[in-house]
Backbone as a ProteinNet text record, in pm:
[ID]
protein_1_A
[PRIMARY]
EDAIRQTVASPEFVKGAEHLGVRPAFMPAAQFGELIAKEDVAIARLMQVIGLKK
[TERTIARY]
845.6	877	1019.9	1111	1250.8	1268.3	1199.1	1211.1	1159.8	1050.8	996.4	1088.9	1139.8	1233.1	1354.8	1407.8	1524.2	1489.4	1372.6	1330.4	1316.8	1251.1	1230.3	1363.1	1463.4	1594.7	1684.2	1644.1	1730.5	1738.8	1856.2	1873.8	1776.6	1747.2	1656	1515	1470.2	1336.8	1330.7	1432.1	1437.2	1433.2	1511.9	1516	1379.4	1317.8	1186.4	1080	1082.2	984.2	1001.4	1125	1151.2	1110.4	1127.1	1084	932.6	859.5	714	671.4	768.9	737.4	698.8	742.4	709.2	835.4	825.4	938.7	922.7	1008.5	993.8	1021.2	941.1	958.7	902.3	959.3	912.1	845.5	734.8	667.1	629.8	665.5	629	477	435.4	294	205.6	246.3	163.6	144.9	251	244.6	159.3	174.1	94.8	-53.4	-84.6	-223.3	-284.9	-208.6	-256.7	-283	-192.5	-208.4	-335.4	-356.1	-474.3	-602.3	-602.7	-721	-755.2	-655.2	-678.6	-729.8	-671.3	-714.9	-857.3	-893.8	-1030.5	-1131	-1100.9	-1189.7	-1201.5	-1089.1	-1089.6	-1166	-1146	-1214.6	-1364.3	-1402.5	-1544.7	-1611.7	-1544.9	-1600.6	-1616.6	-1515.2	-1520.2	-1634.7	-1651.5	-1759.6	-1895.9	-1910	-2035.8	-2058.1	-1954.1	-1964.6	-2007.1	-1953.8	-1987	-2107.7	-2169	-2292.8	-2279.9	-2163.3	-2145.9	-2171.7	-2183.6	-2206.2	-2301.5	-2397.9	-2494.6	-2454.8
6725.6	6590.4	6551.9	6646.8	6614.1	6567	6631.7	6592.1	6449.5	6416.1	6280.5	6179.5	6213.3	6124.3	6095.4	6198.6	6181.7	6097.1	6120.7	6044.2	5896.3	5866.3	5726.9	5656.5	5731.7	5673.3	5663.2	5726	5727.3	5588.9	5553.1	5421.1	5396.4	5499.7	5484.1	5447.8	5516.5	5490.3	5350.8	5316.5	5184.4	5074.4	5090.2	4989.4	4976.2	5088.9	5086.2	5024.9	5059.6	5005.3	4854.7	4811.4	4668.5	4591	4651.7	4589	4564.6	4652.9	4639.8	4553.2	4503.5	4420.8	4500.5	4626	4715	4746.4	4743.9	4782.5	4930.7	5015.7	5159	5192.2	5283	5328.2	5468.8	5546.5	5682.9	5688.2	5763	5786.1	5934.1	6004.7	6146.1	6164.9	6281.2	6308.6	6283.3	6328.1	6310.3	6162.2	6086.5	5943.1	5872.2	5911.6	5852.6	5882.8	6005.3	6043.2	5957.7	5930.6	5844.9	5703.1	5652.6	5518	5509	5606.1	5605.7	5615.4	5698.5	5711.7	5578.5	5508.1	5377.6	5276.6	5277.8	5184	5214.4	5342.1	5378.9	5319.4	5326.5	5271.1	5119.7	5053.8	4907.9	4864.9	4935.4	4900.5	4926.9	5035.1	5064.9	4953.9	4905.3	4794.7	4669.3	4638.6	4521	4532.4	4649.4	4669.9	4649.2	4691	4668.4	4519.3	4449.1	4305.7	4228.1	4263.3	4188.1	4245.8	4348.9	4401.4	4503.8	4559.4	4660.7	4802.4	4817.9	4950.5	4935.5	5025.7	5020.1	5112.8
1810.9	1770.9	1806.8	1799.2	1829.1	1973.1	2066.1	2206.6	2227.5	2162.3	2175.7	2109.5	1993.2	1923.2	2011.6	2076.4	2163.9	2286.8	2342.2	2459.8	2426.7	2315.9	2275.7	2250.1	2207.2	2178.1	2301.9	2412	2530.3	2594.4	2645.2	2708.1	2823.7	2900.8	3013.6	2965.9	2862.7	2808.9	2748	2670.6	2607	2713.1	2817	2924	2991.5	3024.2	3088.1	2999	2872.1	2778.2	2763.1	2748.6	2733.3	2858.3	2974.1	3099.9	3099.1	3031.6	3021.7	2903.1	2827.4	2711.4	2588.6	2583.9	2473.1	2394.8	2263.6	2180.2	2145.5	2197.1	2170.6	2024.3	1971.4	1833.6	1821.9	1732.6	1708.6	1572.7	1564.3	1437.8	1432.9	1325.1	1313.9	1323.5	1369	1394.6	1272.8	1155.8	1036	1004.1	1012.4	984.6	1090.1	1215.8	1323.4	1302.6	1261.9	1234.4	1125.1	1019.5	911.3	962	1043.5	1099.4	1183.6	1270	1357.1	1274.4	1170.4	1085.2	1018.6	969.2	906	1008.2	1127.1	1230.7	1276.6	1282.5	1320.2	1222.6	1092.9	990.4	1007.6	1025.5	1040.3	1165.4	1274.8	1399.7	1388.2	1321.3	1302	1221.3	1116.1	1036.7	1122.7	1199.5	1286.1	1386.3	1443.7	1540.7	1475.4	1349.2	1277.7	1254.2	1213.3	1185	1309.2	1424.2	1545.6	1620.5	1562.9	1617.6	1728.4	1747.3	1851.7	1801.8	1670.6	1613.1	1495.7	1488.9	1378.4	1267.7
[MASK]
++++++++++++++++++++++++++++++++++++++++++++++++++++++

């Protein structure tokens, strides 16, 4: 995680990300995993509502 945190904070990475219209940010693995799990649930519900998932 430290290597990724340092990379995301580096001026070169920030400049490249901003050029692509992305705001760079770091999130620890455990926190990122929780975020993805919540988003998976929300997306699955949405897919059911619009008929893409039974």
